[in-house]
N, C-alpha and C positions, 0 to 999 in steps of 0.2 A: 719766733719765739718772743715772749713775754717775759719782762722782767717783773717778778711777784716779790712781795713782803710777806714771809710766813712768819706768824707769831706762834709760839710755843706756850702751852698752859699747863699746870700740874707736873705729872710725870714725864710729860715730853720736854718741858724746860729742863729738867733735871737730867734727862738722857742725853739732851744735846748741849747742856750745859750753857745753856743762852737762853735768852727770852725772844729774840728774833733774828731773821737771818733773810737776805735779800738771794733770791735765786733767780735762775732762767729756765723756763720750761713752757712748754707749749700747752701740755695737758697734765690732769691730775698724776696719771700712771706715770709722765717722764719727772715731774717733781717729787714723786714718791721715790724714784729712782736716784735722782741727785740728792735728796736729803740722806738716803741709807748709805750712798757713796761717801757724802760728807762727813757723816757723825758715827756712821759705824752701826753694828749690829743691835746696839741696845736702843737706839731710836727707831731701827726698822723693827723691831718687835714691837713697841709702843705704838707704830703707825699701822700694824695691823688689826689695833683693837680701838683706835680713835677714830673720832669724828673728824672731818674736813669741813669747814665752812668757807665757801668762798665769798667775800663781799657779803656776809650774812648769810647765805644760802646753802643748805646742806648739800655737798657733793655725794651724789648717789651713784655716780659712774665715772670710772678711771678714763674713759674718754672725753670727759667735759673739758673743754677748753678753756684755756687761761687767758684772761685779756690782759695787755701790758698795765702795770701797776694797780693789778689784782692785791688784794689782800686775802692771804690765807690763815686759817684759825686753827691749830691743831689741839683738839680737845679729846684727851684721854678719859675713859669712864674714872669716875672716883666715887667715893662714898661718904657719907657725912650729911650735915645739914646745918 
């Protein structure tokens, strides 16, 4: 299992009440579970509509492995310009 830095943006930061969090997870699915367990249903709901970037690349599969020291950005949809 790797230690990853999770950075929250927009509504995800509001739901988590923080901008970053260090987590331990081996893949995206496990990270989602850790984040939902840690921050509750508000963030869990945001995660269902958010894009996750792992070291700048879009995570398209919950089975995607997470390397130790990876950075995961949680980007909820937003409007504006």
